[in-house]
C-alpha positions as CSV (number, residue, x, y, z in Angstrom):
1,X,23.1,-60.7,-27.2
2,X,24.4,-58.7,-24.3
3,X,26.4,-55.6,-24.8
4,X,29.7,-55.8,-23.0
5,X,31.2,-52.6,-21.4
6,X,33.8,-51.1,-23.5
7,X,32.7,-52.8,-26.7
8,X,30.4,-51.0,-29.2
9,X,27.2,-52.8,-30.3
10,X,27.5,-54.6,-33.6
11,X,31.2,-55.8,-32.9
12,X,33.0,-53.0,-34.8
13,X,36.3,-51.4,-33.7
14,X,36.4,-49.9,-30.2
15,X,36.1,-46.1,-30.4
16,X,39.1,-44.1,-28.9
17,X,38.5,-43.1,-25.2
18,X,37.3,-39.6,-24.8
19,X,40.0,-37.0,-24.4
20,X,40.5,-35.4,-21.0
21,X,38.8,-32.0,-20.3
22,X,41.0,-28.9,-20.5
23,X,41.8,-27.5,-17.2
24,X,39.7,-24.5,-16.3
25,X,41.4,-21.1,-16.3
26,X,41.5,-19.6,-12.8
27,X,38.8,-17.0,-12.4
28,X,40.0,-13.6,-12.6
29,X,39.8,-11.8,-9.1
30,X,37.1,-9.2,-9.1
31,X,38.2,-5.6,-9.3
32,X,38.1,-3.9,-5.9
33,X,35.6,-1.3,-7.2
34,X,33.1,-4.0,-8.4
35,X,32.9,-5.9,-5.2
36,X,30.0,-4.7,-3.1
37,X,30.6,-5.2,0.6
38,X,27.7,-5.9,3.0
39,X,26.9,-2.9,5.1
40,X,24.7,-4.1,7.9
41,X,21.7,-2.3,9.2
42,X,22.6,0.1,12.0
43,X,19.5,-0.9,13.9
44,X,19.8,-2.8,17.2
45,X,18.2,-6.3,17.1
46,X,14.9,-5.3,18.8
47,X,14.3,-2.4,16.5
48,X,15.3,-4.5,13.5
49,X,12.8,-7.2,14.5
50,X,10.2,-4.4,14.8
51,X,11.0,-3.2,11.3
52,X,10.8,-6.7,9.8
53,X,7.4,-7.2,11.6
54,X,6.1,-3.9,10.3
55,X,7.4,-4.7,6.7
56,X,5.8,-8.1,6.7
57,X,2.5,-6.6,7.9
58,X,2.6,-4.0,5.2
59,X,3.2,-6.8,2.6
60,X,0.3,-8.8,3.9
61,X,-1.8,-5.6,3.9
62,X,-1.1,-5.0,0.2
63,X,-1.9,-8.5,-0.7
64,X,-5.2,-8.4,1.3
65,X,-6.2,-5.2,-0.4
66,X,-5.5,-6.5,-3.8
67,X,-7.4,-9.7,-3.1
68,X,-10.4,-7.6,-1.9
69,X,-10.3,-5.6,-5.1
70,X,-10.6,-8.7,-7.1
71,X,-13.3,-10.0,-4.9
72,X,-15.3,-6.7,-5.4
73,X,-15.0,-7.3,-9.2
74,X,-16.1,-10.9,-8.8
75,X,-19.0,-10.1,-6.6
76,X,-20.2,-7.3,-8.9
77,X,-20.1,-9.7,-11.8
78,X,-22.0,-12.4,-9.9
79,X,-24.7,-9.8,-8.9
80,X,-25.1,-8.7,-12.5
81,X,-25.4,-12.1,-13.9
82,X,-27.9,-13.1,-11.2
83,X,-30.0,-10.0,-12.0
84,X,-29.9,-10.9,-15.8
85,X,-30.8,-14.6,-15.1
86,X,-33.7,-13.5,-12.9
87,X,-34.8,-11.0,-15.5
88,X,-34.8,-13.6,-18.2
89,X,-36.5,-16.3,-16.1
90,X,-39.1,-14.0,-14.8
91,X,-39.4,-10.8,-16.9
92,X,-39.6,-7.7,-14.8
93,X,-42.3,-5.1,-15.1
94,X,-40.9,-1.7,-16.5
95,X,-40.8,0.0,-13.1
96,X,-39.3,-3.0,-11.4
97,X,-36.7,-3.2,-14.2
98,X,-35.8,0.5,-13.7
99,X,-35.4,-0.2,-9.9
100,X,-33.2,-3.3,-10.5
101,X,-31.1,-1.3,-13.0
102,X,-30.8,1.6,-10.4
103,X,-29.8,-0.9,-7.7
104,X,-27.2,-2.4,-9.9
105,X,-25.8,1.1,-10.9
106,X,-25.7,1.9,-7.1
107,X,-23.8,-1.2,-6.4
108,X,-21.5,-0.5,-9.3
109,X,-20.7,2.9,-8.0
110,X,-20.1,1.5,-4.5
111,X,-17.7,-1.1,-6.0
112,X,-15.8,1.7,-7.8
113,X,-15.5,3.6,-4.6
114,X,-14.3,0.6,-2.6
115,X,-11.8,-0.4,-5.3
116,X,-10.3,3.1,-5.4
117,X,-10.1,3.2,-1.6
118,X,-8.3,-0.1,-1.5
119,X,-5.9,1.1,-4.2
120,X,-5.2,4.1,-2.0
121,X,-4.3,1.7,1.0
122,X,-2.0,-0.2,-1.1
123,X,-0.2,3.1,-2.1
124,X,0.2,3.9,1.7
125,X,1.4,0.6,2.5
126,X,4.0,0.7,-0.4
127,X,5.2,4.0,1.0
128,X,5.5,2.4,4.5
129,X,7.6,-0.5,3.0
130,X,9.9,2.1,1.2
131,X,10.4,4.0,4.4
132,X,11.2,0.8,6.5
133,X,13.6,-0.5,3.8
134,X,15.8,2.6,4.1
135,X,17.2,1.3,7.3
136,X,17.8,-2.3,6.1
137,X,21.3,-3.5,4.9
138,X,22.6,-2.3,1.5
139,X,21.9,-5.8,0.1
140,X,18.3,-5.7,1.2
141,X,17.9,-2.2,-0.3
142,X,19.5,-3.4,-3.5
143,X,17.3,-6.3,-3.8
144,X,14.2,-4.3,-3.2
145,X,15.2,-1.8,-5.9
146,X,15.4,-4.5,-8.6
147,X,11.9,-3.6,-9.9
148,X,11.7,0.1,-10.6
149,X,9.1,2.1,-8.8
150,X,7.8,3.6,-12.0
151,X,7.1,0.2,-13.7
152,X,5.4,-1.2,-10.5
153,X,3.2,2.0,-10.4
154,X,2.3,1.6,-14.1
155,X,1.3,-2.0,-13.5
156,X,-0.8,-1.2,-10.4
157,X,-2.6,1.7,-12.0
158,X,-3.2,-0.1,-15.3
159,X,-4.8,-3.0,-13.4
160,X,-6.8,-0.4,-11.4
161,X,-8.0,1.2,-14.7
162,X,-9.0,-2.2,-16.1
163,X,-11.0,-3.1,-13.0
164,X,-12.8,0.2,-13.0
165,X,-13.5,0.1,-16.7
166,X,-14.7,-3.5,-16.4
167,X,-17.3,-2.5,-13.8
168,X,-18.5,0.5,-15.7
169,X,-18.9,-1.4,-19.0
170,X,-20.6,-4.4,-17.3
171,X,-22.9,-2.0,-15.4
172,X,-23.9,-0.3,-18.8
173,X,-24.4,-3.4,-20.6
174,X,-26.5,-5.2,-17.9
175,X,-28.7,-2.0,-17.3
176,X,-29.4,-1.9,-21.1
177,X,-30.2,-5.5,-21.1
178,X,-32.5,-5.4,-18.2
179,X,-34.3,-2.4,-19.6
180,X,-34.7,-4.2,-23.0
181,X,-36.0,-7.4,-21.2
182,X,-38.7,-5.4,-19.5
183,X,-40.1,-4.0,-22.7
């Protein structure tokens, strides 16, 4: 049985047509004080293009430095796991185990230093971006201020602390494990 348009299934009475929507009330005009007007950058086109180029380069540098920090953590983890796997497969003599543990500690301290240097680089790039943004339009400055600097700094330094703590803890655990395997 085919359902015919306008007829309910089952042959009952036809429902009443839907009532028309109420007209929308006109939107209240915004108060003059609430309306923010675009104030363009006072930079000429060539200088504005240079600023945008420098700002984009700073953003790419921050992303590159953060990616390198995570790669340092990943590479240190892989080195530590490889040394443990080798130590389990072919147990080290006591003096070799101490050498390998010292090597891993050296790599760990070098990784810590590199991660801190990359964090410093990111801080410099953020300062450069803030300096460049001061000459952009008021809308661009307003958009860039949406995330408070303090919360961004807290997030960045919390992640830095976690990276550093991870490397230190992993180094201590693997060195102890290597020295225990050698006994």
